[in-house]
SEVEXZA-268740 format. One record per residue: residue in one letter; x, y, z of N, C-alpha, C in turn. Coordinates in steps of 0.1 Angstrom, whole numbers, plus 5000, padded with zeros to 4 digits. Layout:
! SEVEXZA-268740
aXYZXYZXYZ;...
This chain:
! SEVEXZA-268740
m511249065267510848995254509449035250;r508649065261507249095258507049235252;k507949325256507849465251508149455236;l508949365232509449365219508449295210;l507749205215506849125208505549195202;i505149285210503949365208504249445196;p505249525196505449615184505649525171;i506249405172506549335160505049285155;l504249225164503049185160502149285153;l502249415159501549535153502249555139;l503449555137504049575124503449465114;l503449345120503149245109501549265107;a500749285115499349305113499149415104;t499849545107499649645098500049635084;s501249565082501749545068500749455061;a500249345067499349255060497949335057;f497549415066496249495064496549585051;a497749655051497949745041497949685027;k498449565027498549495014497149465009;e496249425018494849395015494149525010;v494249635018493549755015494249835003;l495349845003496049934993496849854983;p496149794973496849714964497649814954;f498749774949499549854941499449804926;i499349874916499249844903500549894896;d501449814893502749844888502749874874;d503349984870503650014856502550034848;d501450064852500150084845499350194849;y499750314846499050424851497650434846;t497350414834496050404827494950334835;k495650204838494650104847494550154860;a495650204868495450244881494450364882;l494550464874493650574871492150534870;a491950424862490650384859490150314871;v490850234879490450174891490050274902;a491150364904490650474914489350554911;k489250574898487950654894486750564898;a486850434894485750344896485550324912;k486450344919486250314933486150454941;n486150554932486050694939487150704950;a488350664947489350654957490550754952;p491350794961492650884956493550794949;l494450854941495450764934496850814939;f497550704944498850734950499950694938;v500750804935501750764927503150764932;d503750664932505150644937506050664926;a506950764927508050784917509350804924;w510350774917511750794922512750794910;a513950834915514850854906516250784912;p517150724905518450684910519350784915;w519250924911520051024916519451094928;
């Protein structure tokens, strides 16, 4: 049980940290670009297609 608990706790901590540090701006490229430029940060663009 203990061997399983540690990876689960790490996963939860990592996902909570990622949401805090890497906020996503949905469907507003202009705003996302402006925020990235203001923070001097890279811009991550997530694109997908149903095919």
